[in-house]
C-alpha positions, -999 to +999 in steps of 0.1 A: -446+273+030-438+296-001-403+282-006-422+249-001-451+257-023-424+271-051-406+237-051-436+214-055-449+238-084-413+232-102-414+195-093-452+189-111-442+189-147-418+165-144-436+140-121-468+146-148-439+135-174-429+105-151-470+095-152-470+097-193-435+078-194-450+049-169-481+045-193-460+040-223-437+017-206-464-009-192-464-027-225-426-034-220-425-042-188-413-029-155-375-019-141-350-045-142-347-060-105-314-056-087-286-083-091-279-110-072-246-087-063-273-057-046-274-022-058-289+000-083-295-020-117-295+009-143-274+036-134-272+073-150-231+086-147-228+122-149-192+121-133-162+108-156-146+100-123-174+078-112-176+060-147-142+049-141-144+036-104-175+014-118-153+001-149-130-009-122-158-026-102-168-048-129-202-024-131-199-016-165-230-032-176-254-015-150-246+018-168-274+028-192-266+062-201-236+092-193-232+129-193-223+151-222-188+159-205-163+129-206-141+112-212-157+079-206-144+042-202-141+026-235-173+002-228-196+034-219-189+059-249-212+050-273-240+049-246-268+078-245-264+108-232-282+122-203-270+158-198-251+176-178-237+184-145-259+207-131-287+200-158-294+164-160-324+157-185-348+141-162-370+128-194-340+113-209-330+094-173-373+083-172-371+072-208-338+047-197-355+036-164-326+049-146-331+036-108-298+057-098-277+084-112-244+089-101-230+122-100-210+149-080-216+173-053-226+206-068-249+234-053-259+245-083-272+213-089-290+207-062-327+214-075-321+194-104-311+167-081-342+170-062-364+166-091-350+133-100-354+122-063-389+131-065-394+107-095-380+082-076-344+086-088-318+079-063-292+104-065-256+097-055-237+134-051-200+122-048-174+143-034-141+140-053-129+174-051-104+165-018-078+136-020-099+119+007-129+124-009-121+104-039-111+075-013-147+079+003-164+080-033-150+048-040-159+030-007-192+045-009-196+033-046-185-002-030-212-005-007-237+007-027-231-022-053-221-050-026-187-045-038-171-032-005-142-059-010-129-053-039-130-016-031-112-018-003-082-038-026-083-011-048-080+015-028-052-003-008-029-007-039-040+027-048-024+040-015+005+016-017+014+033-055+012+069-043+030+060-013+061+043-035+059+077-054+063+102-027+090+082-012+111+083-045+101+121-046+117+126-010+155+130-015+146+159-036+149+196-035+110+207-034+101+229-064+072+257-063+047+248-084+015+262-097-016+244-114-036+260-134-074+248-134-093+279-152-082+312-174-099+338-179-100+342-149-073+326-138-082+301-116-056+277-096-055+245-072-052+256-036-049+240-007-073+205+006-080+199-035-062+162-047-042+185-071-027+197-041-017+167-027-003+151-059+019+184-061+033+176-025+032+140-028+055+146-064+080+161-045+065+197-050+055+229-030+018+244-042+023+280-043-013+283-041-013+261-010-020+289+015-053+285+039-087+287+017-104+269-009-096+241-029-097+263-064-094+298-062-093+328-083-059+344-085-039+372-100-009+373-124+005+394-101+002+371-073+018+345-096+047+371-102+053+374-064+055+339-055+077+328-083+067+290-094+095+270-106+072+248-126+038+255-142+012+231-149-013+245-172-046+225-176-071+251-185-074+246-221-088+219-241-106+239-273-101+227-305-065+232-322-048+235-286-017+223-282-001+202-253+032+200-245+060+216-228+062+249-244+058+287-224+028+299-244+008+323-231+031+324-205+064+334-225+051+374-217+063+368-181+102+358-188+112+366-153+087+339-139+114+310-131+087+281-149+095+302-182+131+312-177+138+273-167+117+258-194+095+244-171+060+250-182+036+222-190+001+224-210-016+196-200-048+181-214-075+182-182-084+146-194-050+140-179-056+155-146-090+169-139-105+131-134-104+123-097-108+087-092-087+053-094-063+073-119-047+094-087-014+069-091-011+077-123-020+113-124+008+112-094+033+097-116+025+122-145+029+152-119+063+134-109+075+139-141+063+175-147+079+185-111+111+161-112+121+149-146+158+140-131+142+115-109+111+104-128+117+110-166+108+136-183+073+133-204+065+131-239+042+158-257+020+132-268+020+119-229+003+153-218-024+158-248-058+140-250-060+105-233 
C-alpha cells in the first residue's frame, strides 16, 4: 500500500499539469481524431529505430515530436524534442497533444512511462536490442497503425537481403570479431544482440559470444586472450572523433591480430547502433569490415557520421 501511495504522489503534480494544459487548449479544439488508417494520430518518438520504421511505412505525418538523441529521418529532424529515453518530458508531450509515445524498453524509464500513461498517453515500448526483437517491433508498429501488410512486406524484403548476404559470406573462413559499444569501462556486443547476429551473417565469430547478456562488460585481459582478428569499435561519437580504418587506442596492444593485421575499424555509432529497417545495410557494412575480399573494403567516409 505504501508503494502505491508513493506512486500516486509522484503522479499528482503531472496530473495537475495535465488539467492546466487542457484548460489552455480548450479554445484551440481537441486532439485530432484517428485517421482512416487507424492508430495514434499525434505521436512522439524517442527511439530512432522506431522513427525509421514509421518513415518506411509512410507515417511521417503522424510524428509531432522526437527525442533528444538521433539521428532522425530527414522529415523529422526539425520537430520539437520531447526528452530522452529515460526522461520523457511530460509537459512537452502534453503541449504537443501526443496520444502515443513510441520508445525502447527500459527499466530505468518505467516510472516515467507510468506517469505518461496516467495522463492518458499510450506508451509503446519496443524491444530492438535483439535481432528477432527488431522484426517483432516492426510488426507491432504495423499492427498499431493498421499497416500490417506493408510491415510484413518490408520485413520479408529485409530477411531476403540478410539471407543473400549470409550466403555470400558462407564460403569464407570465419574471422574472430569483437564489437565494442562502450568504453571506460569497455562494453561489447554479446550473444542475442542484433550485432552478434550481424557478425554471424557476415562471416564472423563473435569472441564475446559465450552465454550471457546481449551487452556485457569485458576486460582488456579477456580481449587479449580471445585474440580478435577484427575489432569494430563504435564507442566514440564525441566532437572531433576520428573514424575509419586505424588502430587508434588499440595500437598499444600490438600483439592483437586485429592490430597486427590492420583490421581495427572505428565506426560512428549511427552506422551500426540503430537496429531497425537498416539491418541489411548494417549487415553489408559488417561484411565489408570482416571480409573486404568478398564485399569490398569500406571507405573512411562510410564509417563516419551518416
